[in-house]
C-alpha positions in Angstrom: -0.5 0.1 0.2 2.8 2.1 0.8 4.5 1.8 -2.5 1.1 2.5 -4.5 0.8 6.1 -2.9 4.4 6.5 -3.9 3.8 5.5 -7.3 0.7 7.8 -7.0 2.4 10.8 -6.0 5.2 10.5 -8.8 1.9 10.8 -11.6 0.8 13.8 -9.3 4.1 15.5 -9.6 4.6 14.8 -13.6 1.0 16.0 -13.9 1.0 19.2 -11.8 4.3 20.2 -13.3 3.2 19.8 -16.9 0.0 21.5 -15.8 2.1 24.0 -14.5 4.5 24.0 -17.0 1.7 24.5 -19.6 0.1 27.4 -18.3 3.8 29.2 -17.5 4.5 29.1 -21.2 1.0 29.9 -22.7 2.9 33.0 -24.9 4.4 30.0 -27.0 2.4 27.4 -28.4 5.1 25.7 -29.4 6.3 25.1 -26.3 3.2 24.0 -25.1 2.8 21.1 -28.0 5.9 20.3 -26.4 5.1 19.6 -22.9 1.6 18.7 -23.8 3.7 15.5 -25.9 6.1 15.3 -22.7 2.9 14.3 -20.3 2.1 11.9 -22.8 5.1 10.3 -23.3 5.9 10.5 -19.3 2.5 9.5 -18.3 3.2 5.7 -20.7 6.5 5.6 -19.1 5.0 5.6 -15.2 2.0 3.6 -16.2 4.1 0.6 -17.6 6.4 1.1 -14.8 3.5 0.9 -12.4 1.9 -1.9 -13.8 5.6 -3.5 -14.0 6.2 -3.6 -9.9 2.6 -4.5 -9.3 3.5 -7.4 -11.2 0.7 -7.0 -13.9 1.8 -5.3 -16.9 0.6 -7.1 -19.9 0.6 -6.3 -23.8 -3.1 -4.6 -23.1 -2.0 -2.8 -20.5 0.8 -1.1 -22.1 -1.7 -0.5 -25.2 -4.7 1.1 -23.5 -1.9 3.2 -22.0 -1.1 4.3 -25.1 -3.9 4.4 -26.8 -5.4 7.2 -23.6 -2.2 9.6 -23.9 -2.6 9.6 -27.7 -6.2 10.8 -27.4 -5.8 13.4 -24.8 -2.2 14.4 -26.8 -4.4 14.9 -29.8 -7.1 16.3 -28.0 -5.0 19.2 -26.8 -2.7 19.1 -29.4 -6.1 19.9 -31.6 -7.4 22.6 -29.4 -3.8 24.0 -29.2 -4.1 24.5 -33.1 -7.1 25.9 -33.7 -6.4 28.9 -30.7 
């Protein structure tokens, strides 16, 4: 249980830093795009590491993290492109 809390705190740190950076660089859409892509990659990496240590890492789990990350990244990048 203690290990789970550490994993989720790391995820929270990744997302908080990403969101803060996104707003910090609100003057530059290219930086924002890079931040969104980086957050997506880090989210996938976190998911793989988390499930590896939980001993339930399967190809379906990896695919789920990749697809969710891709969808979220695509939505945010498409919004950035329209603004």
